[in-house]
N, C-alpha and C positions, 0 to 999 in steps of 0.2 A: 479712311474707312467710310466716309460718306458716299463717295462715288461707287464704292464696292457694294454697299447696301442698296443704293439706287439701282445698280445693275441687276442685283438679285431680284428686286421687287418688279422691275419692268420686263425682265427676261423670262419670268415664269408666270404662266397664265393663272395657275391655281392660287398664286400669291397676290397678284395685282388686281384680281377681281373682288377681293375682300375689302370692306370699307376701312378697317383699321389700318391695313397696309397702304391703301391709297392715301389716307390722311398722313400716315407716317412718311411716305415718299414725298408728299407735298411739303411737309415741314422740313425734311432734310434738304430738299431742293431749295427752299427759301433760305435756309441757313448757309448752304453752299454759295448761293449768289451773294449773300451779305458778306461772308468771309472773303470771297474773291474781290469784291469791289472795295471792301475796307482795306484789304492788303494792298490793292492798287493805289488807293488814296494815301496810305502810309508810306509806300515806296516813293510816290511822286513828291511828297513833302520832304522825305529824307534826302532825295536827290535834288531838292530845290527847283523842281520843275513847276513853272507857273502855267496853270491851265487857263484857257480863255473863259470868259464869263459864262457862255452857254454850256461849255463842257463841264465846268464846275457845278453849275446848277443841276445839270442832268445827272452827274455822279452822286450828288447829295440826294437827289430825288429817288434814284434807284436804290440807294442805301436805305432810305426811309420806307420804300415800298417793300423791300426784302425783309426788313425788320418787322414791319406790320404783318406781312404774310406769315412769317414764322410764329409770331405771337398769336394771331387769330387762329392759325391751324393748331397750335398747342391747346388753345381753348376748345377747339372742335374735337380734338383727340380725347380730352377729358369728358366732354359731353357724350361722345361715342361710348366710352367706357361706362359712364353713368347709365346710359340707356341699355347697354348690353347686360349689365348686372341687375338692374332693377326691373327691366322688362324683357326677359330672355325669350319669351314665346312670341312677342310682337316685334322683336328687334329687326328681323329680316323685312318685315312689312314697313317699319318706320324708316329704316336706312338701307334700301337696296342700292346696288352699285350705280344704277342710273341716277338716282337722287344724290348720291355722294359726289358724282362728277359735277352736277349742277351746284352743289354746295361749294366745291373747290373753286369753280368759276366765280361764284359770288364772293368767296373770300378774297380772291385776287382783285375783283372789282372794288371791293371795300378797301383793300390795301393800296390800290392806286388812287382812289378818290379821296381818302382821308389825308394823306400828305399832299395831294394835289391842291386841296383847299388852302393848306398852310402855305404852300409855295406861291399860290396866286395872291394871297394877302401880302406876302413879302415883296412880290413883284409890283403890286399896285401901290404899296406904300414906299417903294424904293428903299427897302431896309437892308439890302445886301451891301454890307460895308466893304471897302476895298481890300482890307487885310483878310477878310474871309474869303474873297474871291481869289486872292493871290495864294493863300495857303491851302484853301479848299479842305479844311480840317473840320471834322465833326466836333471835337472838343471845343475848338475856338468858336465854332458856330453856336454851340450851346451856351457858352459863357457870355457871348455878345448878344444873344437873344434876350437874356435877362436884363440887359442894359439898353434894349431897343425901345421902340415906340409902344404905346399902350396896346395897339392892335396885335403887334408881334407877341407881347407878353400874354395877351388873352389867348392867342393860338397855342402858345407853349403850355399854358395851364390847362387848356382844353385837351390837348394831346396827352399830357401827363394823366389827366383824369380818366380818359378813355383807356389808357394802358393799365391804370390802377384798377379800373372796373373789370377788365378782362382777367387780370390776375386774381382779383377777388372772386370772380365767378369760378375760376379753376380751384381756388382754395375751398370755396363752399361746396363744390361737387365732391371733392376728396373727403371733406368732413362728413357729408351726408353718406357717402359710400362706407366710411369707417363705422359710423353708428348703425347703419342698416345691416351691416354684415358682422357686427360685433358678437351677436348671439349665435353665429353659425359655427364657431369653434376654430376658424382659420387663423385667429390671432393668438391662440394659446401658446403655440411654439414660436419663439422669437426668430428662429432660423427657418421658418416655413417660407415657401415661395411667395405667398401673399404678403407676409410681413416684410420680406426683403424688397419686393417690388414696390410696396407702399412707401418704404423708407427711401428708396432710390428716387421715386417720383417726387416725393416731398423735398429731397435734396435739390433736385433741379428747380423745383418751385421756389425754394428759398433763394437760389442764385438768380432767379428772375426777379424776385421781390427786392432783394438787397440793393441792387444798383438804383432802383427807383427810389428807395428810401434815402439813399445817399444824395441823389439829385434833389429830392425834396429839401433835405437839410441844407445842401449847398445853395439852393435857390433862396431859401429863407435868410441865410447868412449874407448872401450877396445883396439882396434887396434892402436889408437893414444895415449894410455897409460894415458888417462885423469882420469880414475878410476882404483882402484886396483881390483885384482881378487876376493877378499872377497866381495867387493861391487857388483861386477858383479854377484857373486853367489846369493846374496840376491835379486838382481833384477830378476834373472832367477827363483828363488824360487817363487817370487810374480807372475811372468808371468805364470809359469807352474801350480801353486797350486790355483791361483785365476782367473786370466784373461782368461786362456785357458779352465778352467772348467766351468766358468760362462755361456758362450753361450750354452754349452752342457746341462747345467741344465735348461736353459730357453727354449731350442728348443722344448721339448715335450709340454710345456704349450702354447707357442706362435704359434707353427705350428700344433701340433697334436690335441689339444683340440679346435682349431678354426674350424675344420671340423665338420659339423653338424652330419654326419653319425657316426663319432667316439664318439662324446660327447653323442649322443642319445643312442648308444650301451652301453657306460659306465654307463649311468643312468639306463638303463634297467637291467644291471648286478647288480647294487647296489640295485635296487628295487625288483630284482628277478621276473621281469615280462618280458614277451616276447613282442616284438614290433609287431604290426599288420601292415603289408605292405599294402598300399593303391595304 
């Protein structure tokens, strides 16, 4: 469904010129890249294919860039909704399409710079262990990072803190939107479009928060030697293969198909009929 929604966004001028659809397309593109590279990594590990050191580092780096890109864009989508609801008359002046393109470029630059610093620290401290390079697995990398040098642990905690701050920003924006619009009457009917949309967005937000919470608990238990490394690897496998993939699988359905323009365009493609603009 992600390539289909991307095709609708980029093939229709009246859709791709709007800020919300540009951000949505960027988020879906980041998720698609992450899913493709993660599937490639899982398939190579299942086939017992050992990648060279440079290829493994590049694959892990691309996974980190794609994940950060999706997370930062999700935060930008919430900020866009926040500005659109609270400042409707100034919205076009604040976020015109030209400025949105610059914001998307800035998001990708931050997505590349943030994991780039982490990988430079790993390279300078020679902390890439042989088993990580042979398996090239994200869960194994996570669990071994907790047992690495102090510099590696510091990068891990800083990365986790930045991700937590992004998700906290998303949560705070949703909370402010709820309290600001509570008196408008759109929340009186639990089946209203606003209530259902708010519930769906918070469901995705919960699935973004929950893996981070599990990683926090796992990190605390591993550092205090409460659980063994094998147990930590199983927890990391569950987080990476289920909990982190689930919000990316729900995102196109709970966000993309909720927009009337996208759903109507998809229906017109399926029915092979052109929409008549009124």
